[in-house]
C-alpha positions as CSV (number, residue, x, y, z in Angstrom):
1,X,79.1,127.4,98.3
2,X,82.7,128.5,98.6
3,X,85.2,126.1,97.2
4,X,88.7,125.8,98.7
5,X,91.8,126.8,96.8
6,X,93.3,123.3,97.1
7,X,92.0,119.8,97.9
8,X,94.7,117.4,99.2
9,X,93.9,113.8,98.4
10,X,95.8,111.0,100.2
11,X,95.5,107.2,99.9
12,X,96.8,105.3,102.9
13,X,97.6,101.7,103.7
14,X,99.4,100.9,107.0
15,X,101.5,104.1,107.1
16,X,99.9,105.6,110.3
17,X,102.9,107.5,111.7
18,X,104.0,108.8,108.3
19,X,100.4,109.8,107.7
20,X,100.2,111.6,111.0
21,X,103.3,113.6,110.3
22,X,102.2,114.4,106.8
23,X,98.8,115.7,108.0
24,X,100.5,117.8,110.6
25,X,102.7,119.4,108.0
26,X,99.9,120.5,105.7
27,X,98.9,123.8,107.5
28,X,102.5,125.0,107.1
29,X,102.7,124.0,103.5
30,X,99.5,125.9,102.6
31,X,99.7,129.0,104.9
32,X,98.0,131.4,102.5
33,X,95.4,129.0,100.9
34,X,92.1,127.6,101.9
35,X,92.2,123.9,101.8
36,X,90.5,120.6,102.5
37,X,92.1,117.2,103.1
38,X,90.5,113.9,102.1
39,X,92.1,110.6,103.3
40,X,91.0,107.3,101.8
41,X,92.1,104.4,104.0
42,X,92.5,101.0,102.3
43,X,91.5,98.8,105.3
44,X,94.7,99.5,107.3
45,X,95.4,97.2,110.2
46,X,97.7,99.7,112.1
47,X,95.0,102.0,113.4
48,X,95.4,104.6,110.7
49,X,91.7,105.4,110.3
50,X,91.2,105.6,114.1
51,X,94.2,108.0,114.3
52,X,92.7,110.3,111.7
53,X,89.3,110.3,113.4
54,X,90.7,111.1,116.8
55,X,93.5,113.6,115.9
56,X,92.2,115.3,112.7
57,X,88.5,115.7,113.2
58,X,88.1,118.2,110.3
59,X,89.6,115.9,107.7
60,X,87.2,114.0,105.5
61,X,87.9,110.2,106.0
62,X,86.7,107.5,103.6
63,X,87.3,103.9,104.7
64,X,87.4,100.9,102.4
65,X,86.9,97.4,103.7
66,X,89.7,96.0,101.5
67,X,92.9,97.1,99.8
68,X,91.7,98.6,96.5
69,X,95.1,99.6,95.3
70,X,95.8,103.2,94.5
71,X,94.0,104.4,91.4
72,X,90.5,103.5,92.6
73,X,90.8,105.0,96.1
74,X,92.5,108.1,94.7
75,X,89.5,108.6,92.4
76,X,87.3,108.3,95.5
77,X,89.2,111.2,97.0
78,X,89.3,113.2,93.9
79,X,85.5,112.8,93.3
80,X,84.9,114.1,96.8
81,X,87.2,117.1,96.3
82,X,85.8,120.5,95.7
83,X,89.0,122.6,95.3
84,X,90.2,124.7,92.4
85,X,93.4,122.5,92.4
86,X,93.7,118.9,93.5
87,X,96.9,117.5,95.0
88,X,97.6,113.8,94.9
89,X,99.9,113.3,97.9
90,X,101.4,110.1,99.3
91,X,101.0,109.5,103.1
92,X,104.8,109.1,103.5
93,X,105.6,112.6,102.4
94,X,106.4,115.7,104.4
95,X,105.5,118.9,102.5
96,X,107.8,121.8,103.4
97,X,106.6,125.2,104.6
98,X,104.8,127.2,101.8
99,X,105.2,124.3,99.3
100,X,101.6,124.4,98.2
101,X,101.5,128.2,98.3
102,X,104.4,128.3,95.8
103,X,102.9,125.7,93.5
104,X,99.5,127.5,93.6
105,X,101.2,130.8,92.6
106,X,103.2,129.1,89.9
107,X,100.1,127.5,88.4
108,X,98.0,130.7,88.6
109,X,100.7,132.5,86.7
110,X,100.9,129.8,84.0
111,X,97.4,128.8,82.8
112,X,98.7,126.5,80.1
113,X,100.2,124.2,82.8
114,X,97.9,121.4,83.8
115,X,100.0,119.3,86.2
116,X,103.0,120.3,88.2
117,X,105.4,118.6,90.5
118,X,107.5,120.1,93.3
119,X,111.1,119.2,94.0
120,X,110.7,115.8,95.7
121,X,113.5,115.0,98.1
122,X,114.7,111.7,99.6
123,X,115.1,111.5,103.4
124,X,118.7,112.5,103.0
125,X,117.8,115.7,101.2
126,X,118.9,114.5,97.7
127,X,116.7,114.8,94.7
128,X,114.2,112.0,94.1
129,X,114.9,111.7,90.4
130,X,111.6,110.1,89.5
131,X,109.7,113.4,90.2
132,X,110.6,114.6,86.7
133,X,110.9,112.2,83.8
134,X,110.1,111.2,80.3
135,X,107.3,109.0,79.1
136,X,109.5,105.9,79.5
137,X,109.8,105.0,75.8
138,X,111.9,101.9,74.9
139,X,115.2,103.7,74.5
140,X,114.8,105.5,77.8
141,X,114.0,102.3,79.7
142,X,116.9,100.5,78.0
143,X,119.4,103.1,79.0
144,X,118.0,103.3,82.5
145,X,118.0,99.6,83.3
146,X,121.3,99.0,81.5
147,X,123.1,101.6,83.6
148,X,124.0,103.8,80.7
149,X,122.0,106.7,82.2
150,X,124.2,106.5,85.3
151,X,127.4,106.3,83.3
152,X,126.4,109.4,81.3
153,X,124.1,111.4,83.6
154,X,124.6,114.7,81.7
155,X,123.8,113.2,78.3
156,X,120.3,113.9,76.8
157,X,120.8,110.7,74.7
158,X,121.4,108.3,77.6
159,X,119.9,110.1,80.6
160,X,116.5,111.0,79.0
161,X,114.3,109.0,81.4
162,X,115.2,110.8,84.6
163,X,116.5,114.0,82.9
164,X,119.6,114.1,85.0
165,X,121.2,116.4,82.4
166,X,119.0,119.2,83.8
167,X,120.1,121.1,86.9
168,X,117.9,120.1,89.8
169,X,116.9,123.7,90.5
170,X,115.8,124.5,87.0
171,X,112.1,124.9,86.2
172,X,111.4,122.5,83.3
173,X,108.7,121.2,81.1
174,X,108.7,117.4,81.3
175,X,106.6,114.5,80.1
176,X,105.7,113.0,83.4
177,X,105.9,113.6,87.1
178,X,105.6,111.4,90.2
179,X,102.3,110.7,91.9
180,X,104.0,111.1,95.3
181,X,103.0,114.8,94.9
182,X,101.1,115.9,91.9
183,X,99.4,119.3,91.7
184,X,96.5,119.2,89.2
185,X,94.4,121.9,87.7
186,X,90.7,121.1,88.0
187,X,90.2,122.0,84.3
188,X,92.4,119.0,83.5
189,X,90.2,116.6,85.4
190,X,87.1,118.1,83.8
191,X,88.6,117.5,80.4
192,X,90.3,114.1,80.7
193,X,88.6,112.5,83.7
194,X,90.1,110.6,86.6
195,X,92.8,108.0,87.0
196,X,92.5,104.9,84.8
197,X,91.4,102.2,87.3
198,X,92.9,99.5,85.1
199,X,96.1,100.5,86.9
200,X,95.7,98.9,90.3
201,X,98.8,100.8,91.5
202,X,101.9,102.2,89.7
203,X,102.1,103.9,86.3
204,X,98.8,105.6,86.9
205,X,100.7,108.9,87.2
206,X,102.6,108.4,83.9
207,X,99.3,107.4,82.2
208,X,97.6,110.5,83.6
209,X,100.4,112.8,82.5
210,X,100.3,111.2,79.0
211,X,96.6,111.8,78.7
212,X,96.9,115.4,79.9
213,X,99.6,116.1,77.3
214,X,97.5,114.5,74.6
215,X,94.8,116.9,75.6
216,X,97.1,119.9,75.1
217,X,98.2,120.6,78.7
218,X,101.8,121.2,79.8
219,X,103.5,119.2,82.6
220,X,106.1,121.1,84.7
221,X,108.7,120.5,87.4
222,X,108.9,123.4,89.8
223,X,111.9,123.1,92.2
224,X,111.2,126.1,94.4
225,X,108.5,124.1,96.3
226,X,109.8,121.1,98.1
227,X,108.3,117.9,99.5
228,X,110.3,115.1,101.2
229,X,109.1,111.6,100.2
230,X,110.3,108.7,102.5
231,X,109.2,106.1,99.9
232,X,108.4,102.4,100.2
233,X,106.3,102.9,103.4
234,X,102.9,101.3,103.9
235,X,101.4,99.4,100.9
236,X,104.4,98.2,98.9
237,X,106.3,97.4,102.0
238,X,103.6,95.3,103.6
239,X,102.8,93.4,100.3
240,X,106.2,93.2,98.5
241,X,105.4,90.4,96.0
242,X,102.1,91.9,95.1
243,X,103.8,95.2,94.6
244,X,106.3,93.6,92.2
245,X,103.6,91.9,90.2
246,X,101.4,95.0,90.0
247,X,104.3,97.3,89.0
248,X,105.2,95.1,86.0
249,X,101.5,94.5,85.1
250,X,101.0,98.3,85.2
251,X,104.0,99.1,83.0
252,X,102.8,96.5,80.5
253,X,99.4,98.1,80.4
254,X,100.9,101.6,80.1
255,X,103.2,100.6,77.3
256,X,100.4,98.8,75.4
257,X,98.0,101.6,75.9
258,X,100.2,104.5,74.8
259,X,103.6,103.5,73.3
260,X,103.2,100.3,71.4
261,X,101.5,102.1,68.4
262,X,104.6,104.1,67.9
263,X,106.9,101.1,67.3
264,X,107.3,98.1,64.9
265,X,105.9,94.9,66.4
266,X,109.3,93.3,66.8
267,X,110.4,96.1,69.1
268,X,107.2,95.7,71.0
269,X,107.7,92.0,71.5
270,X,111.3,92.6,72.6
271,X,110.0,95.0,75.2
272,X,107.4,92.5,76.4
273,X,110.1,89.8,76.7
274,X,112.3,92.2,78.6
275,X,109.4,93.0,81.0
276,X,108.8,89.3,81.6
277,X,112.5,88.8,82.3
278,X,112.7,91.7,84.7
279,X,109.6,90.5,86.5
280,X,111.3,87.1,87.1
281,X,114.5,88.7,88.2
282,X,112.7,91.0,90.6
283,X,110.7,88.2,92.2
284,X,113.8,86.1,92.7
285,X,115.6,89.1,94.2
286,X,112.8,89.7,96.6
287,X,112.7,86.1,97.6
288,X,116.4,86.1,98.4
289,X,116.1,89.4,100.3
290,X,116.6,89.0,104.1
291,X,113.7,91.3,105.0
292,X,111.5,90.3,102.1
293,X,110.7,94.0,101.6
294,X,110.9,95.9,98.3
295,X,110.6,99.5,97.4
296,X,108.7,100.7,94.4
297,X,110.4,99.5,91.2
298,X,111.2,102.2,88.6
299,X,110.6,103.6,86.1
């Protein structure tokens, strides 16, 4: 059996038109590669699954009868994938021409790299800063949420989380990348397994990158391949309060799983109190919002 060069894995919830455009863009993004596309639909109510069946007959579609979050459905897609590389891709993304070709060539030339992110752009063409970041240790989260990172964007001390001290067109080794588009070597999956399903949604990408680094793999940002990520479409937009709760729960799980052991217990308890305070603030802010819609909280 011949395996494709890449398997593109997408989890969708009520993002039909974004998903349609994303799927249409894939052939241009992988012009010189053999590929397969696997879409897992989380019981969308906007006709997403029917659209995939009717307009993209060659795509493998898996349908769930309820919203299973992100990690579990993505694992469904990854387990069904047969490619040499697996790409986790959000449905509200638009890969640019040759993006996957370029990432594939970069990974082939650098066998020590296990996970790579392209340059992820906002809809206005600016860099989506979360596509290259640190492991979100206490100091980095403090400087991020306090605004110090925005006051001193070129400082390694204060801008460590989003690494704004680095030129956006510089190839860089990083600690974590965004799951909006994550290019993964199959050998990584064979070594460390799939996403941790304790993370319903959010922070599963940071957790996976942390585990890959612990296993000896490098994580890289490669800016010469580009993907536009519209962000906040589908899942988190349709269930804003649940999105807030799940993000904060996931960061707590991530911190306790990987970072708490590095710090004195008082620092850990201060972090937990800060997380609880931020959760309360975010819920109040969402309740006061006119549209009652939130994007994905960061980091």
